[in-house]
N, C-alpha and C positions, 0 to 999 in steps of 0.2 A: 394617288395615294390620299386617303381620306379617313379621317377618324371618325368612326360612326357614333361615338359617344355613348355606346351601350353594348351589352353582349349580344352575339348573335349565334344561332344554331345553324342556320343556312344562309348564304349569300349566292346569289346567281346573277346572270345577265338575261334581261329579256331579249326578244328578237331585234328590238331597236337599240340595243345597248343599254336600256335602262338598268339601274342597280336595284335589285330586288333583296331585302333583309327580313328575316323572321328570327324571333328569339323570345325571351322571357318577358318582353314588354310589349309584344305585338309583332306586327308586320307592317311593312311599307315599301312601296314602290318610291324610291327616293329620287328619280329622275322625273321632272315635270311631265305630266301633271302628276303631283305627289299624290299618292294614295294610302292614307293611314288606315289601317285594319286592327281591330281588338278581337279578343278572344273570350270576352265576358270573365274576366278574373281568371283566366288560364294562359298558359303559356302557348306561344305559336311555335308549330313544329316545321312548318313548310309554307313556302309561298312560290308559286311558278306563274309564269305568263304563257298564253297560248301562243303557238306558233305565228298566228296571224296577228298578235298583239292586242287583239280585242278585249281578252279576257285574262283576269288573275283568278286562281284557284289557291284558297287559303286554308290550311289544315291546322287544328288546334288540339291541344292535349286534353280539351273537355270533351273532344269527341266529334266535334262539328268539323265539317268541310263546306266553305262557300265558294260560289262561284261569284265574281264580282266584275262589273262592266269597268273596264280601265279608264275609260273617259270621264266617269263622274263618281266612281265608288259604289254605285248602286248595287245592292246584293240581289242577284238574279234567281239563285237556287241556293237552297241548304240542304246537302246530301246527307240523308239520314242512315248512313251505314254503320255508325259507332254508337256505343252507349257512353255514359260519363265516365264509367270505368275502364274503358278503352281509349288510350291515346291515339289519335289519328297520326300515324306515323308519316304519311306522305301522300302526294298526289302528283300525277302526271298527265299532260295532254299528248293525244294522239298527233302525229306530224301534220295530218290535215285540220287540226283544231275542232274536230266534230265530236270528239269523245274525250272524256277523262277516265282515269282509273285511280282509284283510292286503295290504301291498304292499312291494315292493322291486325295482322295474323291472317285473316281472309283479304281476297282482293275482289272489288268490285268494279265493274264497267258501267259508266253513266254516258247519257247523252249530254253533251255541253250545251246544246241548244235549249232542251226542255228541263234537264235536271232528272229524267227518267231512268230509273235502273234497268240495264240492258242485260245483266248476267253477273254471276258470282262463282268463284272458285275458292275452295278452302283446302290448300295443301296440309298434309298432316303435320309439317314442321312449321307452319306459319311464315308470312311475308314479311321481311324486313325492308325490300326496296322492290320497285318494278320500274321497268322502262320499255318503251316501244322501239322496235327497229325503225330505221329511217324511212323504210316504205310503208309502216304502219301495220303490216301483215302479222308480226310476231311481238309477243310480249315476253321479256326475259325477267325472271324472278330471282331474287337473293333470298334464300331461305334461312330461317333461324337454326337449322341443324347443320348448315353449311353446304347444303344442296343448290346447285344452279340449274334450274329449269327453263325451258322454252315452250311457250304456248301460243298456238295460233290465236290470233285475235278473235276469231269467230268460232272458236271451240275446238274440239278435238282432244286427244290424249296429250298429256304433258311428255316432254322429251327431257330425261335426264342428262345433263351435260358432264356432271362431275360432282365432286363434294370437296369441300375444303375441310381443315382439320378442326375448325371452329366455325361460329356463326358467320354466315355470309352477309355484309352489311351493305353492299354496294354492287352495282352492275351497270355496265355501259357498253353500247355497241360502237364500233368504229364509223365514221362518217359514211363509209361505203356500205356499211351492214354485213360486211363479211367477216368480222372478228368480233369477240366478246371478251371484256375483262371483268373480273370479279375481285 
């Protein structure tokens, strides 16, 4: 039980149990080594840790997404997916920590090592959230029109799994990867 002393949009646990918080006042990994991150006068929308624990990915409402070394807070790459008029809605690492995906309407796949852009998809409805399957082979997308899609990480046609009555805001795989909830 801990009072964060501020508003938070997202709260998550990193692979080592560290507490990650993002919100109007920026983002921070609150478990040592503490890593405060700012969004240059914008709100922070998401902060996630890579599964191997070495990197943080920090998305901001000013359109920036940064890859940060967890040990010392050094910015390793700034992913140029968004414009200032697009809020970076979210970011997720692949299970092997090699890739990162960002979204704000469209979805872009990046190399976590180099920050190089690896691919992009733009569903007609726009992406609210994306997540990798536990084996990293699939991406599940929650779409703004309520659609739920599966995409192969390496390309291929999307598979529509269904449609909700309203926008789909979240999607998650079961630990075994055999079930999906939206």
